[in-house]
N, C-alpha and C positions, 0 to 999 in steps of 0.2 A: 261873603256870598249875598247878603241882603242887599248891598248896594248894586250888585250886578242884576239881581232880580228887579230892583227898582228901575234900572235902566230899561229893562225889557217891558215892564209895566207902563213906563212913560213913553215907550216906543222911541227911545233915544238911539236910533239905529246908526248914527254917525260915530259911534264909539267902537265899531267892529275891531279896528286894529289894536286899540288899547285893551279891549277885553281879550282878544286873541293872544296878546303879549303875555297875559297871565298864564297861558298854557305853555309858554316857551321858557318859563323860569326853570333853572336847574333844580330848585327844591320843590319838585312836584309832589311832595308829601301831603299837601292839603287837598284831599279829594273833594271836599265841599266846594272849594273855590273852583276847581276844575269842572265839577258838575254844573255849577252856576254859570260858568263861562260857556260851556257847551250848550246849556239850555238857552242862553241868550242867542247864540249862533243858530240854534234850531228855529227859534222864533223870528229872527231877523229876515226880512224879505229881500235883502240886497244880494247881488251877485257876488260881492266880496265875501259875505258871510258864507255863502255856499262853497266858495273856493277854499276858504280857511277850514270849514267843516270837513270838506273832502280830505284835506291833509291830516286833520286831527283823527278822522275816522280810520285812516290808514295806520296811524301810529298808536292810537289808543282806542281800539274798537270796543273794548269792554266798557270803558267810561262813556263812550257815545251811546252805546246800547242802554246803559243805565239811565242816562239823561233823557233819552228818547222815551223810555217807559214812564219816567216821572212827568215829562211834558205831556204825554198822552193822557195821563190821569187828570191833568189840569186843562185839557182842551187845546193844547198847542202841539207843536212839532210838525215835521213834514213827513 
């Protein structure tokens, strides 16, 4: 999760597909990684991130809501 947060802090927005792939893994048991990946997508200004986030919002609404609350606390999010 820390690496994903670093990507967002460094504004490394070219990693959208790699970060999104973390959400597609069959072992979705690591909520911390999922929250960090969603947080990255929330902060990323690209159209691709919005597209992926829309898909994730439909499949994991509770995780997205949790990540949005966290992002809002730190001044981010949409």
